[in-house]
C-alpha positions in Angstrom: 110.8 106.4 103.5 113.9 104.3 103.4 114.0 104.5 99.6 114.9 108.2 99.7 118.4 109.3 98.6 118.4 113.0 99.7 117.4 114.4 103.1 116.9 118.2 103.2 116.8 120.1 106.5 115.5 123.4 107.6 117.8 125.0 110.3 116.0 127.0 113.0 113.7 125.0 115.1 114.7 121.8 113.3 118.4 121.3 113.8 119.4 124.3 115.7 117.9 126.2 118.7 118.8 129.8 117.8 115.8 131.3 119.4 117.8 132.8 122.4 120.2 134.4 119.9 117.3 135.8 117.9 115.6 137.2 121.0 118.9 138.8 122.2 119.4 140.6 118.8 115.8 141.5 118.3 115.3 143.2 121.7 118.7 144.8 121.4 117.5 146.7 118.3 114.1 147.4 119.7 115.8 149.2 122.7 118.3 150.9 120.5 115.7 152.4 118.1 113.1 153.2 120.8 110.6 150.4 120.1 108.9 148.1 122.6 110.8 145.0 123.8 108.9 141.8 122.9 108.5 138.6 124.9 110.4 135.5 123.5 107.2 133.7 122.5 106.0 136.6 120.4 109.4 136.8 118.7 109.5 133.0 118.2 106.1 133.0 116.5 107.4 135.7 114.0 110.4 133.7 113.0 110.6 131.7 109.8 110.6 133.9 106.8 114.0 135.6 107.3 115.3 138.5 109.4 113.8 141.3 107.4 110.4 139.8 107.6 110.8 139.2 111.3 111.5 142.9 111.9 109.2 144.6 109.5 106.1 143.9 111.6 107.6 145.7 114.6 109.2 148.8 113.2 108.3 151.7 110.9 109.0 151.1 107.2 111.3 154.1 107.2 113.4 152.6 110.0 113.6 149.0 108.6 116.9 149.2 106.7 118.9 150.7 109.6 117.2 148.4 112.2 118.0 145.4 110.0 121.6 146.5 109.6 122.0 146.9 113.4 120.3 143.6 114.0 122.7 141.8 111.7 125.8 143.3 113.3 124.6 142.2 116.7 123.4 138.8 115.4 126.9 137.8 114.1 128.0 137.7 117.8 124.8 136.5 119.5 124.6 133.4 117.2 127.9 132.2 118.5 126.9 132.9 122.1 123.4 131.7 122.4 122.8 129.0 119.8 123.0 125.2 120.2 122.1 122.0 118.4 118.9 120.2 119.5 119.6 117.0 121.4 120.2 114.1 119.1 121.0 116.2 116.0 124.6 115.1 115.8 123.9 111.4 116.1 121.2 111.7 113.5 123.5 113.4 111.0 126.2 110.8 111.5 123.7 108.0 111.1 122.3 109.4 107.8 125.8 110.0 106.3 126.8 106.4 107.3 123.7 105.1 105.5 124.7 107.0 102.3 122.2 109.8 102.2 123.0 113.1 100.6 122.3 115.9 103.0 121.3 119.5 102.3 120.1 122.6 104.1 117.2 124.7 102.9 116.8 127.9 105.0 115.1 131.3 104.8 117.9 132.5 107.1 120.5 134.5 105.0 123.5 132.5 103.8 126.0 134.4 106.0 124.2 133.6 109.2 123.4 130.0 108.2 127.0 129.3 107.6 128.0 131.0 110.9 125.7 128.6 112.7 126.8 125.5 110.8 130.5 126.2 111.2 130.3 127.3 114.9 128.3 124.2 115.8 130.7 122.1 113.8 128.1 120.4 111.5 128.9 122.1 108.2 130.9 119.0 107.1 127.9 116.8 107.2 126.1 118.7 104.4 126.7 118.3 100.7 124.9 121.5 99.9 123.5 124.6 101.6 121.0 126.9 99.9 119.3 129.9 101.5 116.5 132.2 100.4 118.8 135.2 99.9 120.2 133.4 96.8 116.8 133.0 95.3 114.0 135.0 93.9 111.5 133.6 96.4 111.9 132.1 99.9 109.8 129.4 101.5 106.9 128.6 101.3 107.6 129.0 97.6 109.0 125.7 96.4 111.9 127.2 94.5 114.4 126.4 97.2 113.6 122.6 97.2 113.4 122.5 93.4 116.9 124.0 93.1 118.3 121.5 95.6 116.8 118.6 93.6 118.3 120.1 90.4 121.7 120.2 92.1 121.6 116.5 92.9 119.8 115.6 89.7 117.1 113.7 91.6 113.3 113.6 91.2 111.1 114.9 94.1 110.1 111.3 94.9 113.6 110.5 96.1 113.9 113.4 98.6 112.4 114.1 102.0 112.3 117.6 103.7 112.5 118.0 107.4 111.2 121.2 109.0 109.4 122.6 112.0 106.8 125.1 110.6 103.6 125.3 108.6 105.6 127.0 105.9 107.9 124.0 105.7 104.9 121.6 105.2 103.6 123.9 102.5 107.0 124.1 100.8 107.2 120.4 100.7 103.7 120.0 99.2 104.3 122.6 96.6 107.6 121.0 95.5 106.0 117.5 95.7 108.6 116.5 98.3 107.6 114.4 101.3 107.7 116.6 104.4 108.3 115.5 108.0 107.6 118.3 110.5 109.0 118.5 114.0 107.1 120.1 116.9 110.3 121.7 118.2 110.0 125.0 116.4 107.7 128.0 115.8 104.5 126.3 114.8 102.2 124.6 117.3 101.2 120.9 116.8 97.6 122.0 116.0 98.9 124.4 113.3 101.2 121.7 111.9 98.3 119.1 111.8 96.2 121.6 109.9 98.9 121.9 107.2 98.7 118.1 106.7 102.4 117.1 106.3 103.4 113.5 105.4 104.5 112.9 109.0 104.8 114.8 112.3 107.4 113.9 114.9 108.2 115.4 118.3 111.9 114.6 118.4 114.6 114.5 115.7 115.7 111.1 117.1 112.5 109.6 115.6 114.2 109.9 112.2 116.2 106.7 113.2 112.9 104.9 112.8 111.8 106.7 109.6 115.0 106.8 107.5 
């Protein structure tokens, strides 16, 4: 894949471990609105399609808007307290920039919170473009997000690679005809990822040194 010109990354579970922050905010609103607190693994498995989707399976439809609003207020603080880069991320980003790749982010996390993470963890400067699902009609696994990024850089799908951690990332890549590399550091199990048939599966982001 060394002929690629553009590397597109998912955020949560790929570059950033924000699961502790998500768990803190999630269970805060569950307690606040009288719902059952959930175990971290259950919350982790529900992550991937944005915060509204995360909450809607656990609260009444009539409560969703106010729960989401409270979640977001809390999450602005918890992201700064409980999020971190996965080991090796910074060295990989520096390596890719040095080799001349264009770098982008494609996330279902809302733009405001994606930028909080990127700026707080001091990696925003490495990315040429950040696009999140709240700016689009459809989020992942719909291919629109990858197609818009390709359009931004005026590149064909064959010259990009997408790095994610979930089945929906593999599906997004396939639907956009972009090669997908899926990490086993996120919400989907290795078995689930294998079944989605991505172009490559890696267990650690440092393996990108060998691939790109």
